[in-house]
N, CA and C atoms as a LAMMPS dump frame, in Angstrom:
ITEM: TIMESTEP
0
ITEM: NUMBER OF ATOMS
330
ITEM: BOX BOUNDS ff ff ff
-5.0000000000000000e+02 5.0000000000000000e+02
-5.0000000000000000e+02 5.0000000000000000e+02
-5.0000000000000000e+02 5.0000000000000000e+02
ITEM: ATOMS id mol type element x y z
1 1 1 N 0.831 -1.172 0
2 1 2 C 0 0 0
3 1 3 C 0.884 1.247 0
4 2 1 N 0.503 2.207 -0.79
5 2 2 C 1.262 3.438 -0.915
6 2 3 C 0.895 4.398 0.216
7 3 1 N 1.914 5.017 0.793
8 3 2 C 1.671 5.961 1.88
9 3 3 C 1.241 7.302 1.325
10 4 1 N 0.274 7.911 1.99
11 4 2 C -0.225 9.222 1.597
12 4 3 C 0.34 10.274 2.54
13 5 1 N 0.397 11.489 2.033
14 5 2 C 0.795 12.598 2.895
15 5 3 C -0.347 12.911 3.838
16 6 1 N -0.018 13.119 5.08
17 6 2 C -1.024 13.422 6.096
18 6 3 C -1.72 14.729 5.74
19 7 1 N -3.052 14.718 5.666
20 7 2 C -3.776 15.946 5.311
21 7 3 C -3.485 17.074 6.305
22 8 1 N -3.273 18.243 5.793
23 8 2 C -3.078 19.471 6.556
24 8 3 C -1.776 19.519 7.353
25 9 1 N -0.85 18.603 7.123
26 9 2 C 0.406 18.673 7.883
27 9 3 C 1.218 19.904 7.489
28 10 1 N 1.236 20.235 6.217
29 10 2 C 1.945 21.429 5.769
30 10 3 C 1.233 22.688 6.233
31 11 1 N -0.098 22.653 6.238
32 11 2 C -0.883 23.794 6.712
33 11 3 C -0.576 24.088 8.178
34 12 1 N -0.497 23.05 8.99
35 12 2 C -0.186 23.232 10.411
36 12 3 C 1.208 23.818 10.574
37 13 1 N 2.149 23.354 9.774
38 13 2 C 3.514 23.871 9.83
39 13 3 C 3.543 25.358 9.468
40 14 1 N 2.855 25.733 8.399
41 14 2 C 2.82 27.137 7.973
42 14 3 C 2.124 28.003 9.025
43 15 1 N 1.001 27.524 9.57
44 15 2 C 0.303 28.296 10.593
45 15 3 C 1.14 28.427 11.868
46 16 1 N 1.905 27.406 12.191
47 16 2 C 2.799 27.494 13.339
48 16 3 C 3.864 28.562 13.143
49 17 1 N 4.421 28.615 11.939
50 17 2 C 5.413 29.649 11.624
51 17 3 C 4.772 31.027 11.671
52 18 1 N 3.574 31.156 11.096
53 18 2 C 2.874 32.439 11.1
54 18 3 C 2.495 32.877 12.508
55 19 1 N 2.237 31.916 13.397
56 19 2 C 1.895 32.296 14.772
57 19 3 C 3.088 32.919 15.485
58 20 1 N 4.289 32.439 15.186
59 20 2 C 5.486 33.041 15.788
60 20 3 C 5.739 34.422 15.195
61 21 1 N 5.565 34.551 13.893
62 21 2 C 5.751 35.852 13.249
63 21 3 C 4.656 36.817 13.689
64 22 1 N 3.427 36.314 13.82
65 22 2 C 2.285 37.162 14.181
66 22 3 C 2.312 37.678 15.597
67 23 1 N 3.138 37.103 16.445
68 23 2 C 3.195 37.606 17.826
69 23 3 C 3.783 39.003 17.877
70 24 1 N 4.519 39.399 16.864
71 24 2 C 5.108 40.741 16.832
72 24 3 C 4.103 41.805 16.407
73 25 1 N 2.947 41.408 15.926
74 25 2 C 1.903 42.346 15.498
75 25 3 C 0.875 42.509 16.612
76 26 1 N 1.337 42.959 17.767
77 26 2 C 0.521 43.173 18.959
78 26 3 C -0.072 41.885 19.508
79 27 1 N 0.397 40.735 19.082
80 27 2 C 0.026 39.463 19.673
81 27 3 C -1.224 38.808 19.143
82 28 1 N -2.184 39.564 18.693
83 28 2 C -3.47 38.996 18.295
84 28 3 C -3.383 38.064 17.084
85 29 1 N -2.703 38.434 15.988
86 29 2 C -2.603 37.482 14.87
87 29 3 C -1.893 36.184 15.257
88 30 1 N -0.908 36.298 16.129
89 30 2 C -0.196 35.101 16.577
90 30 3 C -1.102 34.135 17.308
91 31 1 N -1.969 34.658 18.157
92 31 2 C -2.91 33.807 18.894
93 31 3 C -3.908 33.161 17.935
94 32 1 N -4.396 33.932 16.975
95 32 2 C -5.38 33.401 16.022
96 32 3 C -4.77 32.275 15.187
97 33 1 N -3.577 32.523 14.629
98 33 2 C -2.921 31.488 13.824
99 33 3 C -2.611 30.245 14.654
100 34 1 N -2.184 30.453 15.891
101 34 2 C -1.822 29.323 16.743
102 34 3 C -3.038 28.479 17.107
103 35 1 N -4.143 29.11 17.412
104 35 2 C -5.346 28.357 17.767
105 35 3 C -5.83 27.546 16.577
106 36 1 N -5.831 28.154 15.387
107 36 2 C -6.24 27.418 14.183
108 36 3 C -5.288 26.244 13.945
109 37 1 N -3.99 26.485 14.112
110 37 2 C -3.001 25.417 13.906
111 37 3 C -3.218 24.269 14.883
112 38 1 N -3.5 24.574 16.13
113 38 2 C -3.711 23.52 17.123
114 38 3 C -4.977 22.717 16.853
115 39 1 N -6.037 23.382 16.412
116 39 2 C -7.283 22.667 16.099
117 39 3 C -7.072 21.722 14.922
118 40 1 N -6.459 22.231 13.86
119 40 2 C -6.217 21.404 12.672
120 40 3 C -5.229 20.278 13.003
121 41 1 N -4.231 20.572 13.838
122 41 2 C -3.254 19.552 14.207
123 41 3 C -3.903 18.424 15.002
124 42 1 N -4.808 18.76 15.893
125 42 2 C -5.48 17.715 16.669
126 42 3 C -6.339 16.818 15.774
127 43 1 N -7.005 17.418 14.787
128 43 2 C -7.808 16.62 13.859
129 43 3 C -6.922 15.686 13.035
130 44 1 N -5.824 16.213 12.517
131 44 2 C -4.927 15.389 11.709
132 44 3 C -4.199 14.348 12.556
133 45 1 N -3.913 14.684 13.788
134 45 2 C -3.254 13.738 14.688
135 45 3 C -4.158 12.543 14.986
136 46 1 N -5.441 12.795 15.159
137 46 2 C -6.392 11.694 15.374
138 46 3 C -6.436 10.778 14.155
139 47 1 N -6.418 11.381 12.976
140 47 2 C -6.432 10.61 11.741
141 47 3 C -5.17 9.759 11.624
142 48 1 N -4.03 10.32 11.994
143 48 2 C -2.769 9.585 11.921
144 48 3 C -2.755 8.43 12.928
145 49 1 N -3.249 8.68 14.122
146 49 2 C -3.212 7.646 15.161
147 49 3 C -4.146 6.476 14.863
148 50 1 N -5.164 6.704 14.034
149 50 2 C -6.047 5.602 13.634
150 50 3 C -5.321 4.61 12.735
151 51 1 N -4.475 5.126 11.853
152 51 2 C -3.769 4.258 10.913
153 51 3 C -2.396 4.86 10.584
154 52 1 N -1.417 4.71 11.475
155 52 2 C -0.119 5.37 11.271
156 52 3 C 0.687 4.826 10.095
157 53 1 N 0.409 3.62 9.664
158 53 2 C 1.177 3.055 8.56
159 53 3 C 0.775 3.619 7.202
160 54 1 N -0.331 4.313 7.121
161 54 2 C -0.836 4.817 5.843
162 54 3 C -0.376 6.231 5.516
163 55 1 N 0.215 6.925 6.48
164 55 2 C 0.514 8.343 6.273
165 55 3 C 1.975 8.651 6.549
166 56 1 N 2.454 9.677 5.829
167 56 2 C 3.759 10.266 6.106
168 56 3 C 3.523 11.748 6.394
169 57 1 N 4.489 12.407 6.989
170 57 2 C 4.376 13.836 7.262
171 57 3 C 3.977 14.158 8.691
172 58 1 N 4.06 13.167 9.566
173 58 2 C 3.696 13.424 10.961
174 58 3 C 4.712 14.348 11.633
175 59 1 N 5.945 14.36 11.137
176 59 2 C 6.962 15.236 11.705
177 59 3 C 6.604 16.702 11.466
178 60 1 N 6.059 17.016 10.29
179 60 2 C 5.609 18.382 10.025
180 60 3 C 4.486 18.773 10.969
181 61 1 N 3.61 17.834 11.235
182 61 2 C 2.492 18.085 12.139
183 61 3 C 2.992 18.38 13.549
184 62 1 N 3.929 17.585 14.019
185 62 2 C 4.474 17.805 15.365
186 62 3 C 5.226 19.129 15.445
187 63 1 N 6.016 19.44 14.421
188 63 2 C 6.774 20.688 14.414
189 63 3 C 5.841 21.898 14.387
190 64 1 N 4.791 21.819 13.578
191 64 2 C 3.821 22.911 13.525
192 64 3 C 3.087 23.094 14.837
193 65 1 N 2.782 21.981 15.494
194 65 2 C 2.09 22.048 16.788
195 65 3 C 2.996 22.69 17.842
196 66 1 N 4.265 22.33 17.842
197 66 2 C 5.217 22.926 18.788
198 66 3 C 5.369 24.422 18.522
199 67 1 N 5.472 24.8 17.246
200 67 2 C 5.589 26.22 16.923
201 67 3 C 4.328 26.989 17.278
202 68 1 N 3.162 26.364 17.149
203 68 2 C 1.917 27.024 17.538
204 68 3 C 1.888 27.275 19.04
205 69 1 N 2.354 26.318 19.817
206 69 2 C 2.409 26.506 21.27
207 69 3 C 3.388 27.625 21.622
208 70 1 N 4.534 27.655 20.96
209 70 2 C 5.501 28.737 21.184
210 70 3 C 4.898 30.072 20.763
211 71 1 N 4.158 30.081 19.646
212 71 2 C 3.509 31.31 19.186
213 71 3 C 2.48 31.832 20.176
214 72 1 N 1.718 30.926 20.801
215 72 2 C 0.749 31.357 21.813
216 72 3 C 1.474 31.962 23.012
217 73 1 N 2.523 31.315 23.457
218 73 2 C 3.263 31.817 24.623
219 73 3 C 3.867 33.188 24.323
220 74 1 N 4.506 33.34 23.16
221 74 2 C 5.111 34.625 22.806
222 74 3 C 4.054 35.713 22.646
223 75 1 N 2.913 35.369 22.059
224 75 2 C 1.849 36.352 21.875
225 75 3 C 1.289 36.817 23.21
226 76 1 N 1.087 35.887 24.116
227 76 2 C 0.575 36.26 25.444
228 76 3 C 1.59 37.132 26.177
229 77 1 N 2.868 36.783 26.088
230 77 2 C 3.893 37.608 26.718
231 77 3 C 3.944 39.004 26.109
232 78 1 N 3.771 39.101 24.802
233 78 2 C 3.791 40.407 24.15
234 78 3 C 2.583 41.237 24.555
235 79 1 N 1.418 40.614 24.668
236 79 2 C 0.218 41.332 25.097
237 79 3 C 0.381 41.818 26.542
238 80 1 N 0.946 40.997 27.4
239 80 2 C 1.209 41.411 28.786
240 80 3 C 2.179 42.594 28.803
241 81 1 N 3.2 42.538 27.953
242 81 2 C 4.16 43.643 27.868
243 81 3 C 3.484 44.926 27.414
244 82 1 N 2.595 44.85 26.437
245 82 2 C 1.884 46.039 25.955
246 82 3 C 1.038 46.638 27.072
247 83 1 N 0.31 45.792 27.805
248 83 2 C -0.495 46.3 28.92
249 83 3 C 0.386 46.916 30.004
250 84 1 N 1.561 46.339 30.236
251 84 2 C 2.466 46.902 31.225
252 84 3 C 2.958 48.28 30.794
253 85 1 N 3.315 48.43 29.516
254 85 2 C 3.788 49.726 29.017
255 85 3 C 2.68 50.765 29.125
256 86 1 N 1.462 50.386 28.764
257 86 2 C 0.344 51.328 28.851
258 86 3 C 0.088 51.725 30.303
259 87 1 N 0.14 50.756 31.206
260 87 2 C -0.115 51.086 32.61
261 87 3 C 1.038 51.88 33.229
262 88 1 N 2.258 51.641 32.797
263 88 2 C 3.411 52.335 33.356
264 88 3 C 3.513 53.764 32.844
265 89 1 N 3.381 53.942 31.535
266 89 2 C 3.538 55.269 30.942
267 89 3 C 2.234 56.058 30.919
268 90 1 N 1.134 55.377 30.728
269 90 2 C -0.148 56.07 30.606
270 90 3 C -0.536 56.237 29.153
271 91 1 N -1.825 56.212 28.913
272 91 2 C -2.335 56.286 27.549
273 91 3 C -2.083 57.664 26.93
274 92 1 N -2.179 58.727 27.74
275 92 2 C -2.003 60.09 27.227
276 92 3 C -0.576 60.312 26.734
277 93 1 N 0.385 59.777 27.469
278 93 2 C 1.787 59.938 27.07
279 93 3 C 2.073 59.189 25.776
280 94 1 N 1.477 58.036 25.608
281 94 2 C 1.714 57.257 24.384
282 94 3 C 1.106 57.923 23.157
283 95 1 N 0.086 58.748 23.348
284 95 2 C -0.553 59.412 22.205
285 95 3 C 0.143 60.708 21.811
286 96 1 N 0.92 61.285 22.699
287 96 2 C 1.608 62.54 22.42
288 96 3 C 3.115 62.275 22.284
289 97 1 N 3.67 62.441 21.079
290 97 2 C 5.086 62.12 20.871
291 97 3 C 6.041 62.967 21.722
292 98 1 N 5.695 64.251 21.966
293 98 2 C 6.577 65.1 22.754
294 98 3 C 6.628 64.647 24.214
295 99 1 N 5.465 64.334 24.787
296 99 2 C 5.433 63.83 26.165
297 99 3 C 6.149 62.489 26.27
298 100 1 N 5.989 61.651 25.255
299 100 2 C 6.663 60.351 25.253
300 100 3 C 8.179 60.53 25.219
301 101 1 N 8.661 61.468 24.408
302 101 2 C 10.101 61.729 24.33
303 101 3 C 10.624 62.243 25.664
304 102 1 N 9.875 63.133 26.321
305 102 2 C 10.284 63.645 27.629
306 102 3 C 10.344 62.518 28.662
307 103 1 N 9.34 61.664 28.679
308 103 2 C 9.3 60.557 29.641
309 103 3 C 10.459 59.582 29.4
310 104 1 N 10.758 59.296 28.138
311 104 2 C 11.875 58.408 27.821
312 104 3 C 13.205 59.022 28.23
313 105 1 N 13.356 60.33 28.041
314 105 2 C 14.589 61.018 28.472
315 105 3 C 14.731 60.973 29.99
316 106 1 N 13.601 61.13 30.707
317 106 2 C 13.637 61.043 32.165
318 106 3 C 14.07 59.643 32.618
319 107 1 N 13.564 58.646 31.949
320 107 2 C 13.906 57.277 32.32
321 107 3 C 15.368 56.961 32.022
322 108 1 N 15.906 57.54 30.967
323 108 2 C 17.313 57.307 30.636
324 108 3 C 18.248 58.012 31.623
325 109 1 N 17.839 59.154 32.121
326 109 2 C 18.694 59.923 33.021
327 109 3 C 18.674 59.389 34.45
328 110 1 N 17.781 58.514 34.781
329 110 2 C 17.711 58.012 36.162
330 110 3 C 18.792 57.043 36.455
């Protein structure tokens, strides 16, 4: 019997990579890509576990799943960092470039 490529294994890998890249865009795209990757990976993993001798590409699935988990962690950390910056500096300072420059100069001189 000829082995088939595991459905969506490449998709999970690509979404895992995009979740790591998306964490730099304020975290939200990274979380979205990672959640989709994990859902698709779980479906494909169930299919593989039913008949492992019929499919190849499980390594891509595992790698994509690991990258999706890393993407979720990085995205959550980035979102926490954004909230910390907003709470530390204040929303008004972040909206005014001159006040932001003054605050940054104060922090550098301390």
